[in-house]
C-alpha positions in Angstrom: 93.7 128.8 92.9 93.6 132.4 94.2 97.0 132.0 95.9 98.7 131.9 92.5 97.3 135.2 91.1 98.1 138.8 91.8 95.4 140.9 93.3 95.2 144.7 93.2 92.8 147.5 94.4 91.8 150.5 92.5 94.0 153.6 92.9 90.7 155.4 93.7 90.2 153.3 96.8 91.7 154.9 100.0 93.2 152.6 102.6 90.7 151.0 104.9 87.8 151.6 102.6 85.2 149.1 101.3 86.2 148.1 97.8 86.9 145.2 95.6 90.2 143.6 94.5 90.8 142.4 91.0 93.2 139.9 89.4 93.3 140.3 85.7 94.4 137.7 83.2 92.7 135.4 80.7 90.1 135.0 83.5 89.4 138.1 85.7 88.9 137.4 89.4 86.9 139.9 91.6 86.6 139.7 95.4 85.5 141.8 98.4 88.5 143.2 100.3 86.6 142.9 103.6 85.8 139.2 103.0 88.7 137.8 101.0 88.2 134.2 102.2 84.7 134.1 100.7 84.0 133.2 97.1 85.0 135.3 94.2 83.5 136.3 90.9 85.2 135.1 87.8 84.7 136.5 84.3 86.4 136.0 81.0 88.7 138.9 80.3 86.6 140.0 77.3 83.5 140.4 79.5 85.6 142.3 82.2 86.9 144.7 79.5 83.4 145.2 78.2 82.2 146.1 81.7 85.0 148.6 82.2 84.3 150.2 78.8 80.6 150.6 79.6 81.4 152.2 83.0 84.0 154.6 81.5 81.5 155.8 78.8 78.6 156.4 81.1 
């Protein structure tokens, strides 16, 4: 499943740092860059966008 999606890190994350990667689409996938082979969190795109909006306004 995860091999067919495109992952990206935040532009705020310097190389070699601990961060998460995200693959956005109808379902948003979130995983730890240091443990990519472990499970990932999946959210409907609407919930991911609501989280981003809440973070940007705080």
